[in-house]
C-alpha positions in Angstrom: 143.2 268.4 92.3 143.1 265.0 90.0 140.3 262.5 90.3 142.1 259.2 89.6 139.6 256.1 90.1 140.5 253.0 91.8 140.5 250.7 89.0 142.1 253.4 87.2 145.1 252.6 90.3 144.5 248.6 90.1 144.8 248.6 86.0 147.0 252.0 84.8 149.7 252.3 88.7 152.4 253.6 86.2 150.7 256.7 85.4 148.8 257.4 88.1 152.4 257.4 90.7 153.3 259.4 87.3 150.4 261.5 88.2 150.7 261.5 91.8 154.5 262.6 91.0 153.4 264.9 89.0 150.3 267.1 91.2 151.8 266.3 94.6 148.4 265.0 95.6 146.0 262.9 94.3 142.3 261.4 95.3 141.0 257.9 94.5 137.5 257.4 93.6 135.2 254.5 94.1 132.0 254.6 92.1 131.9 258.3 91.1 132.9 259.8 95.0 135.8 259.9 97.0 136.9 257.8 98.6 141.4 258.2 99.8 143.7 261.5 99.6 147.1 260.0 97.9 150.2 262.2 99.1 154.0 261.0 98.2 155.7 261.0 101.2 158.9 259.0 102.2 161.4 257.9 105.2 161.5 261.2 106.1 158.5 263.1 106.0 156.5 260.3 106.5 155.9 261.3 110.9 155.9 264.9 110.0 152.4 264.1 107.1 150.5 261.6 109.5 150.6 263.6 112.8 149.1 267.1 110.1 146.9 265.0 109.1 145.9 263.6 112.1 146.0 267.7 113.8 144.1 268.1 110.8 141.9 265.3 110.9 141.5 266.7 115.0 140.6 270.3 114.3 138.0 269.2 111.8 136.4 267.0 113.9 136.5 269.4 116.6 135.4 271.8 114.7 131.7 269.6 113.6 131.2 269.6 118.0 131.3 273.4 118.0 128.8 273.9 114.8 125.9 270.9 116.1 126.5 272.8 119.9 126.0 276.2 118.9 122.4 275.0 117.0 122.0 273.6 119.7 122.3 276.6 122.0 124.9 273.9 124.0 127.8 277.1 123.4 124.8 279.6 126.0 125.1 277.3 128.4 126.1 278.3 131.6 129.4 276.7 133.8 126.9 275.6 136.6 124.7 273.3 134.1 128.1 272.1 132.8 129.3 271.7 136.2 126.2 269.1 136.5 125.9 267.3 133.8 130.0 266.6 134.8 129.3 265.7 138.0 126.4 263.3 136.7 128.1 261.4 134.2 131.2 260.8 136.5 128.4 259.3 138.5 127.8 257.1 135.9 130.8 256.3 135.4 131.9 255.1 138.9 129.0 253.2 138.8 129.6 250.2 135.9 
């Protein structure tokens, strides 16, 4: 995977596009830190690519939630306690 400073994209965009075609993905960086992923798309695969990215982000978010839950011991919470929290939360929402 090739890392490309944002400045290089601004100053040498033609070379960056060629690199994107060759590598199939590039990571844009600002101050040495990754800020964006570039991947080639066209009108035929744009929606498919967007759906795949969104699915991946959702899966990553769910994994993070599960990890936090395990660290806090919430994955061992009895269903009765979970139901009580749900009922309490729903009551609060109705009052707003």
